[in-house]
N, C-alpha and C positions, 0 to 999 in steps of 0.2 A: 670289053674295053681293051684296046691294044696300046702298045707303047706310044704310038703316034698321038693317041688321044689323051694320054696321061699328062697331066701337068702338076707342078709342085703343090699348088693350092688344093686341088681335088684329092691328091694322094695324101697330103697332110691331114685333111679332114677324115679320110678313111682310116688312117693310122691312129689318129686321136680317138676316133670312135672305137677302134679295136682295143686300145689301152683302157678306155672307159668301161667297155664290156668286160674285159678281163679283170678290171678292178672290182667289179660286182661279185666276182667269184673269189678272187684272192684279195681279201679285204685289207686295206691299209698298206698295200705294197706296190703302188703305181710306179715309183722310181725303179724298183727291181723288174717289174713287168716291162718297162720301157727299155731297160738295159738288155733284157732277154730278146726283145723284138729287134733292137739294134744289132745284136749278135747275128740273128737270122738274116736280116737284110744285108749285112756285111758279108754273108756267105760263110760264116763260121759255125762252130759247134759249141754247145753250152754244157758246162758241168755245174750241177747244183749240189752243194755239200752242206748238209745240216742234219740235225737230229730227226729221227723218224716222226712223222705226224704233223709236220709244219706246213705241208702243202706243196711239196716238190712235184709229186706225181700229178696232182690236180692242176698245177701250172702248166705242165707239159701237155696234158689232155686239153686244157682250155685253149692254148695256142694252136694246137693241131685243128681243133674244131673251128676256130675263128678264121684260120688260114685256108680252110677247105682242102687240106692235104690228106693223103692217105697216111694212116697212123698204125703203127704196130709197137707192141711192148714185149720186151724180153726180161724176165726175172732172172738176174744173174745169181747163180748159186755155185757152191764149191764143186759140184759135179757137172757143171755146164761144159760142153765141148765146143770147139770152133765150128764144127759142122752144124751144131744147133743154132748158130747165128747165121752162118753163110749159106748153108745148104749142102747137099751131097748128091752124088750120082747113085741112083737106085736101079738095080737090075730088074728088067721086065721079062718074066718068063715067056710071055706070049710072043713078044717080038724078038726075044733073044738079044736085046740091046740095053745099054745103060741110058737112063733118062735123068737129066738134072732136076732135082727137086729144090726149088728156090727156098732159101731160108728167110727169116723175118727181116734181114737187112735190106731186102729188096722192097723198100717202101720210101716214102718221102720224108716222114718224120719217124725216127726210131727212138723209142724210150728205152734206154739201157738202165733198168731199175736196179739200184744197189750194186753198181758195177764192181765195186771193190770187194764183194763177197765171192767173186769168181777168181779162179787162178789166173796168173799172168798169161798163161797160154790161151785161155778163153778170152781174156781182155784184148789180146793182140789181134783177135779176129776182126776187130773194128779198124785197125790201123790203116790198112790200104784203102778201105772205103772212105774214111774220113779225109785222107790226104789226096787220093786220086779219083774219087767218085767212081770206083770200080773195084771188083774183087777178082782174084785169080783162083780158079778151082780146076784141078786136073789138067793143068797146063793151058787152060783157056781163060781169057779175060772176058769178064761179063760186066757191062756198064750198069750202074745203079740209076734209079729214077732221078729226074731233075725237076725241081730242086731236091737235094738230099741234106737232111739236117738231123744231127744226133743230139739228143738231150739225155745226158747221163746223170743219175743221182748217185751219191755215195754218202755213207755214214762217216762220221768223224773217225780218224785213225785210232782213236782211243777205244773204240768199240771192239768187243771180242769177235773173232771170226772174220776179219777183213784182211785183204791183201792189198797193200798200198800200190797205187798205179805207178808204173815206171815213169821216169821223167820224160822219156820219148813220147809216151802217150799223153801225159799231162800237157805237153807243149802243143799237142794237136787240138786242144780245146781253146777256142779264142778267148772265152771268158769263164770265170768261175764266180758263182753268186751264192750267198747265204741268205735265205729268207728271214731267218730269226723268228722269234715269237711275235705274235700280233700285239698291237697296242691294247690297252684296257678297253677302249671304246670299240675297236674292231672285233675283239674277242666277245664282247657283250653282244654285238650285233650278230655274230656268228652263232652264239648260244641261243639267241631268241629266234633265229631264222631257220630256213630249211637246210638240209644237207647240201654242202656246197657243190659236190660232184653232180648231184641230181639237177642242178640248175644249168649245167653246161649245155644240155640239149636244147635249152630255151634260147641260147645265143644264136644270132644270125651270122652266117659266114660272110666275112668282110671282103676277102680277096680270093682270087683264083690262082692256080699255079702259074699260069701265063703272066698274070699281073705281077706276081712276086718276082719272076725272072726279069720283067721289064723294069720294076722298081730297083732291083739290084743293079741293073745297068745304069739307072739314073744316079744311084749312090756312087758308083764308080766314077762318075763324071763330076762329082763335087770337087771344087777347086781347093788346092792347098798351096799357099804362097811359100816362097823360099824362106821368108822369115819364120813361118810356122814350122817348116821342115827343120830349120836350125834349132828351134825350141824343142821339137820332138827328139832330135838327135842328141841334144844336150841332156835331156831326161834319160835317154837310153844309156849315154855314157856314164851318167851318175849311178845308174843301177849296176854297171859293170865295174865301177871303181870301188865298190863296197864288198869286201870279201865275204861278208855275212849273207850276201844275196845269191850265193851258189853260182857265181859267174855272171849274174845279171841277165837281162833279156837277150834271147837268141835273135838272129835275123828273122825267124818266123814270128817271134814275139813282137819284134819291131813293126813288121807288116800288120800284125793283128792290132797294134795300137793305132796305126795310121787308118786302117779300114774301120775300126771301131769309132774313131773320132769323126770320120766322114759320115758314117751312118748316123751317129748322134746329131751331127749338124743337120742332116737331112730331116731327121725327126723334129728338129727345131725349126723346120721350114726355111732353111737356108741352103744355097748352093755353093757356099764357101765355108771353110772351117775357121774356128777361133781357138785361142788357147783354152777357153772354157770347155770345149768339146774334148780335148785331150785329157783335161783334168777330170771330167765326168766319168770317162771310161777307164782311166788308168788303174784305179784300185782293182777292178774286176779283171784286168789283164794280168796283173802281177800276183794275185792271190795264190794261185796254184803253181806259178813258175819259180817261186823262191821256196825250195823244198823245206827250209827251216820254218816256214810259216804255214805249210799245209795243215789245215785243220785248226788254225789259229787266226781267224779272220780279224780279230781286234788288233793283233800285233801287225798283221799285214796292212791293215788300214793305217796304223800309225806310221809304218815304214813308208807307205805311199805318200802320206802327208809330209813326212820329213824330206823325201826326195823332191817333191814339188816345191817345198819351201826353199830348197837349196839351188833351184834353177831359176834364173831371172826370167820374168815374163816379158815377151817383146811388146 
């Protein structure tokens, strides 16, 4: 199915089917699954911050399987080196030459598991790839596969043995989500059923890489009115006027809010954005960008609601 044959209705059905399938694995979390998917379709990267064992890795594997994308996982530890992520040139005795050995970053979906257990030097190995879709090794620039999507998980900063991500790296993640504990009903269904990860292989691939690229182009064409841009900029100004917000949203954060809103509107089967689209993605955009709220999702959510209350809706 090429871009020319894609239409909003057929894509909407495909994406809804994907969310439904993922919801059979990650029980009771369809809104979070939808946000994660909107992040991918907007061309961003996703940070999942929560306690161990709530389904962060399972969500990453589920999305990779449904999207039909190449998937690799790196367990970030304190002794991880940048070369363990990017790769390195290895000397071949037979040829007498160095050959580049590709690291796990050369994939379409990279799961950086427990990213904040590695040192800042190892964490920084992802920076260029996340921003430029390329890596530089030994003076040579090497392109990454397209699409390229990083899903990173991290434990709360209160846990022992973690290195907080620098603000420059946090800002490169479009969204940050917390899955939280399942509801009573969802946990009961999980306890009575099969292991959730074993069910992933039963899912059918919904999209191809080429279709994902085509859908991203469709998302980029979602219309945004001047009145909505005024609303978005007023929200951004509100974040910057509060000294407790660590300077407020950066220009990169502003673009993330716009792209996220367009992607959410597309998932709602619209080719135009509404204030509700901005409101839906706003909390996930600011969770990690206000350093005083990193690891405190309840406080970040309250701050997001306060900011939205203070900005008139057009």
